[in-house]
C-alpha positions as CSV (number, residue, x, y, z in Angstrom):
1,M,103.8,-212.7,-66.5
2,P,106.8,-210.7,-67.8
3,K,109.1,-212.6,-70.3
4,V,112.8,-212.0,-70.8
5,D,115.3,-213.4,-73.2
6,V,118.0,-215.8,-72.0
7,Y,121.5,-215.4,-73.4
8,N,124.6,-217.5,-73.4
9,S,128.1,-216.1,-72.8
10,Q,128.5,-215.3,-76.6
11,R,125.4,-213.1,-76.4
12,E,123.3,-215.6,-78.4
13,K,119.7,-215.9,-77.5
14,V,119.1,-219.5,-76.3
15,G,115.5,-219.2,-75.0
16,E,113.0,-217.2,-72.9
17,I,112.0,-217.3,-69.3
18,E,108.8,-216.2,-67.6
19,L,109.3,-214.2,-64.5
20,S,106.9,-214.2,-61.6
21,E,104.5,-211.2,-61.7
22,S,104.4,-210.8,-58.0
23,I,108.2,-210.6,-57.7
24,F,109.4,-208.9,-60.8
25,G,106.2,-206.8,-61.4
26,A,105.8,-205.3,-58.0
27,E,104.7,-201.7,-57.4
28,I,107.7,-199.4,-57.0
29,K,107.7,-198.1,-53.5
30,P,110.9,-196.0,-52.9
31,H,110.3,-195.7,-49.1
32,L,110.8,-199.4,-48.7
33,L,114.1,-199.3,-50.5
34,H,115.2,-196.4,-48.3
35,E,114.2,-198.2,-45.1
36,V,116.0,-201.4,-45.9
37,V,119.2,-199.7,-47.3
38,V,119.5,-197.6,-44.1
39,W,119.1,-200.7,-42.1
40,Q,121.8,-202.6,-44.0
41,L,124.2,-199.7,-43.7
42,A,123.5,-199.4,-40.0
43,K,124.3,-203.1,-39.5
44,R,127.6,-202.6,-41.3
45,R,128.8,-199.8,-39.1
46,K,131.7,-200.9,-36.9
47,G,130.9,-198.6,-34.0
48,N,134.5,-198.7,-32.7
49,A,134.8,-195.0,-31.8
50,S,135.8,-194.7,-28.1
51,T,136.7,-191.9,-25.7
52,K,137.9,-192.0,-22.1
53,V,135.7,-190.7,-19.3
54,R,137.3,-189.0,-16.3
55,H,137.8,-192.3,-14.3
56,E,139.8,-193.8,-17.3
57,V,142.3,-191.1,-18.0
58,R,145.7,-190.9,-16.4
59,G,146.3,-188.7,-13.4
60,G,144.2,-187.3,-10.6
61,G,144.2,-188.6,-7.1
62,K,145.7,-185.6,-5.5
63,K,143.8,-182.3,-5.2
64,P,145.7,-179.8,-7.5
65,W,145.6,-177.0,-4.8
66,R,143.8,-176.3,-1.6
67,Q,140.1,-175.4,-1.7
68,K,140.4,-171.8,-0.5
69,G,142.8,-168.9,-0.3
70,T,144.6,-169.2,-3.6
71,G,142.4,-166.9,-5.6
72,R,141.9,-169.6,-8.2
73,A,138.7,-171.5,-8.9
74,R,138.3,-174.6,-6.8
75,S,139.4,-177.9,-8.4
76,G,139.3,-181.4,-7.1
77,S,141.1,-183.5,-9.9
78,R,143.3,-183.1,-12.9
79,R,141.0,-185.6,-14.6
80,S,138.2,-183.1,-14.8
81,P,136.7,-182.6,-18.3
82,L,137.5,-178.9,-17.9
83,W,141.3,-179.6,-17.8
84,R,143.5,-180.3,-20.8
85,G,144.0,-184.1,-20.9
86,G,141.0,-184.7,-18.7
87,G,138.1,-187.0,-19.3
88,T,135.5,-186.6,-22.1
89,V,131.9,-185.9,-21.3
90,F,129.3,-188.0,-23.1
91,G,131.8,-189.1,-25.7
92,P,131.3,-192.2,-28.0
93,H,131.9,-195.7,-26.8
94,P,132.0,-199.0,-28.8
95,R,128.4,-200.0,-29.7
96,S,126.3,-201.7,-32.3
97,Y,124.2,-199.7,-34.6
98,A,122.1,-202.7,-35.7
99,Y,118.4,-202.8,-35.3
100,S,115.7,-205.1,-36.6
101,V,113.4,-204.8,-39.6
102,P,110.4,-207.1,-40.2
103,K,111.0,-209.9,-42.7
104,K,108.0,-208.9,-44.7
105,V,109.6,-205.4,-45.2
106,K,112.9,-207.0,-46.4
107,K,111.2,-209.3,-48.8
108,A,108.9,-206.5,-50.1
109,A,111.9,-204.2,-50.7
110,L,113.7,-207.0,-52.6
111,R,110.7,-207.4,-54.9
112,V,110.7,-203.7,-55.5
113,A,114.4,-203.6,-56.3
114,L,114.1,-206.5,-58.7
115,S,111.0,-205.0,-60.4
116,D,112.8,-201.7,-60.8
117,K,115.7,-203.3,-62.6
118,L,113.3,-205.1,-64.9
119,R,111.4,-202.0,-65.6
120,E,114.5,-200.0,-66.4
121,E,115.7,-202.9,-68.7
122,K,118.8,-203.3,-66.5
123,L,118.1,-207.0,-65.8
124,L,119.9,-209.7,-67.8
125,V,119.3,-213.4,-67.6
126,M,122.1,-215.7,-68.8
127,S,122.3,-219.5,-69.1
128,G,125.9,-219.4,-67.8
129,F,129.4,-217.8,-68.2
130,D,130.9,-221.1,-69.6
131,M,134.3,-220.5,-67.8
132,T,136.6,-223.4,-67.1
133,A,139.5,-221.5,-65.5
134,I,140.0,-218.5,-63.2
135,K,140.6,-215.7,-65.7
136,T,139.6,-212.0,-65.0
137,K,140.1,-211.1,-68.7
138,A,137.7,-213.9,-69.9
139,F,135.1,-212.8,-67.3
140,A,135.4,-209.2,-68.4
141,E,135.1,-210.2,-72.0
142,V,131.7,-211.9,-71.4
143,L,130.3,-208.8,-69.7
144,G,131.9,-206.6,-72.5
145,R,129.8,-208.4,-75.1
146,F,126.7,-207.1,-73.4
147,A,128.3,-203.6,-72.9
148,V,128.2,-204.0,-69.2
149,N,131.0,-202.9,-66.8
150,D,129.0,-202.3,-63.6
151,A,127.1,-205.4,-62.6
152,L,125.9,-207.6,-59.8
153,V,126.1,-211.3,-61.0
154,V,123.8,-213.7,-59.1
155,T,124.6,-217.4,-59.1
156,H,122.6,-220.3,-57.8
157,Q,125.5,-222.1,-56.1
158,P,129.1,-221.5,-55.0
159,D,131.2,-220.9,-58.1
160,E,134.9,-220.4,-57.2
161,I,135.9,-219.7,-60.9
162,M,133.4,-216.8,-61.3
163,E,134.0,-215.4,-57.8
164,K,137.7,-215.3,-58.1
165,S,137.7,-214.1,-61.8
166,S,135.6,-211.1,-60.8
167,R,137.7,-210.0,-57.8
168,N,139.9,-207.5,-59.7
169,L,136.9,-205.9,-61.4
170,P,136.1,-202.9,-59.1
171,K,132.5,-202.5,-60.3
172,V,131.5,-206.2,-60.5
173,K,130.4,-208.4,-57.7
174,V,129.4,-212.1,-57.8
175,L,126.8,-213.1,-55.2
176,R,124.9,-216.3,-54.5
177,A,121.1,-216.1,-54.6
178,E,120.7,-216.6,-50.9
179,G,122.8,-213.5,-50.3
180,L,120.9,-211.2,-52.6
181,N,120.1,-207.9,-51.0
182,V,118.6,-204.5,-51.8
183,Y,121.8,-202.5,-51.3
184,D,123.9,-204.5,-53.8
185,I,121.1,-204.5,-56.3
186,L,120.8,-200.7,-56.2
187,R,124.6,-200.1,-56.0
188,H,125.2,-201.8,-59.3
189,D,123.9,-200.6,-62.7
190,T,123.0,-204.0,-64.2
191,L,121.6,-207.1,-62.5
192,V,122.8,-210.3,-64.2
193,L,120.9,-213.4,-63.1
194,L,122.0,-217.0,-64.0
195,Q,118.9,-218.9,-65.2
196,P,119.0,-221.4,-62.3
197,A,119.3,-218.5,-59.8
198,V,115.9,-217.1,-60.9
199,A,114.1,-220.1,-59.5
200,R,115.9,-219.8,-56.2
201,I,115.0,-216.1,-55.9
202,E,111.3,-216.7,-56.8
203,E,111.2,-219.6,-54.3
204,A,112.6,-217.4,-51.5
205,L,110.4,-214.4,-52.2
206,S,107.1,-216.1,-53.1
C-alpha cells in the first residue's frame, strides 16, 4: 500500500496515511480518462442553439407571383430557404447532448485519475486548513506554504468557510468528496485531500 505524509496548515508533518492500492495504485489507462471527460463536457453543453424552419419565419401565405409567364423561376412562398429571410434547412434546435456511461467506467476513470496524481507527486494530504473565518488571503497563504496556486481541494463535509474563502482564487476549487470527478482532477495541477475525505473516497470507489 502506498504511504503519504499528512501535513497541517503550517506545513508540519503530523503523521502518515496508507492509501488503498486498488484506488491509488491503479494502472494508468488514458482512454478511460478521455471517455469520461468527453462525457462530462457533453453533459455540460447547454444545447440552446436554435434556428427557425420555414413554417416559423414571418411572411409567406401569398404566392409571390404567378406560376407561369413571368420569365422568372416559379416560387410558392417568401418563406422558402432559397429566399433572404426564409427558413433554415436542417438548422440546430434546442437539445441535450447528454448520454450515459457505465458506472464501472466512471469509477475506473476516477481511480486512474487519483493514481496518476499520486504517481506524479501532485497529491497532498492535509489534516485541515484550521480556518475560523472567511478570509481569501488566509486560504491562499496556506496553499502558498506548499508552493501551490492551482489546486482542487477535497473536503469530507460542507465547509462554508473554505468554500467562500476560495471563491476569488481563479485556479482553486473546493469540492466535497461525493462530488469528486475526473474533469476537475485533471484540470487542476495539484490535488489536495483533507484526511477525513480520503476514507470517503476509498469507501465510494472500493
